[in-house]
N, C-alpha and C positions, 0 to 999 in steps of 0.2 A: 228248134235248133238252127242256128245260122251256119250256112256252109261258107267256108273260106276258100276263095279261088285266088291263087297266086299267079300274077302275070309278070313273070320274070324274064326280061329280055336277054338275049344272048348277044354278046359283043365279040368281035373278032379283031385281032391285031395281026401283024405280020407272022407271028409265030404262036400265038396263044388264042384260046377260046375261053371266054368268061361266060359261065353258064350257071344255072341253078344246081345246087348240090343234089345228088341222087343217092339213094340208099347204098349202092355198091361203093360209093366214095369213102365209106367208113374205113375201109382197109388203109387207104392212103392217109386219111386224117389220123388214124391211130399211129401209123408209122411216123408221121411228122411230130406229133405230140410226145411220142416216146423218146425222141432225141433230146438230150439235155441242152445242146447248143441252140436248138430251135425254141424249146420251152423257156429257156432262161429269161427271155424278154417278152414272151407272149402270154404265159399263164400268170395269174394274179400272184401266186407265191413263188414263181420262177422255177417250179419243179415239173418234171414230166407228168403227163396224164396217162392213165390207163384207158382201156376201151370205153368204160362208162363215162368218164369225164370228156373224152374225145367225142362221144356221141352227143353229150349235152352241148358241147361247143358247136357242133355242126347243126344241131336242131335249134340252138339259139340264133344262129345266123339265119336260118330259114324263118324263124319266128319274127325276126326283125322285118323281113319282107312283108309278113302278114300284118304287122302292127303299124309300120311306118310307110309301106309302099315302096321301099327301096332297101338295099342292103348289100352285103358282100356276095360276091360270086365265087364259085369254085373256079380256080385258074388251072386250065388244062393245056398241056403242050399239044398243039394240034397235030403235029406229025406222028407222035407216039400214042396220043390219047391218054397220057399219064397225068394224074393229078399232081400238080406241082405246088399248090398253095391256095390262098384265098386273098381277095382284094375287093375293095369297093367302098361306097359311101355308107356311113352309118352314124347314128346319133343315139347311143344307148342312154337310158335314164341316168341322170347325174353327170353326164359328160359336159365338158366346158363349152363345146361348140360342135358344129357339124364337121365330121372328119371323113377323109378318105384314108383308109388304112390298108395295110398289106402284110402278108406273112408268106414266105416262100420256104419250102422244105430244104433242108441242108444239102441234099443231093443236087439241087438246082441253083445253088448260090453261084454268083460270079458270071451268070449268063445274061444279066440285064433283064430278067423276067419281072422282078419287082417294079422296076422303073416302067417297063412296057405296060404291065397290068395296071399300075397306079395311074399312069397317064390316061389310059382308056377310061378308067373310073372317074378321073377328074373331068375329062371331056363330057362324060355322061352327067356328072353333077352340074356342070355349067350349062349344058344345052337342054337336057331333059328335066332336071330338077330346078334349074334356074337359081342355083346357089351363087351368091355374090362373093363368098369367101369360104375357104376350106382350111382346116387344120390337120396336122398329123401329130398324134401323141406318141412320144418316143422316149424310152429310157435313155438317159444321158450316156450310158456305157455302150449303147447299141450303135456303134460307129457305122455299121453297114446301112442301117435305116436312116441315119443322119445324112449319109452320102446320097441315098435315094431321094430324100426330101430336097436336098440342095440341087440335085440334077433336075428335079421337077420344077425348080424355080422358087421353092419355098425358103423362107428365112426364119430364124428363131424369133419368136414373138414373146416368149415368157416361159413360165413354169407352172406346174400344177402339182400340188401335193395330194396324193390319193393313198389312203390307208397308210399314211406315214412315209410314203415313198415319193421321191422327187421325180417328176416326169417333165420333159421339155416339150413345149408346144412350138411346132413349126407351122407356118401358114403362108397363104397368099390369097390375093384377090383373084377371082376367076373372071377373065375378060372374054 
């Protein structure tokens, strides 16, 4: 049997720590996914998740690290040590291109955390992963994420139809 060892770096910004998910994070993940406003644009069917699907989402993020060598981090407010969301580079099977994505729990909206975490993740994608280009897959009704993408310097590049739903692709070259 092959042992998998994950080497997940920790990133720090002015207010946030981006780190590997840990089992105790499940409580915060469940709370985020239980919120209808959060889940509307994050889950495939737009509906809240219970504990089981929240666990699957968290373990899927960790599995991406194992399979691709990069992935999303748990985003933690450094001062309080509260889990506020997740962000990072990912490229799931069937995705149109390499993405830096983000999702911040509703209790932390309006604080600039999505932009701060996504910028750190984009810097990592540029310097450590040497990605020349990055996209963000966004539901066209998710004006908050569109604003974040534009603050990051990304522009709309097209659309992607996934499971019959229109998604917008924002992106930029990483210099």
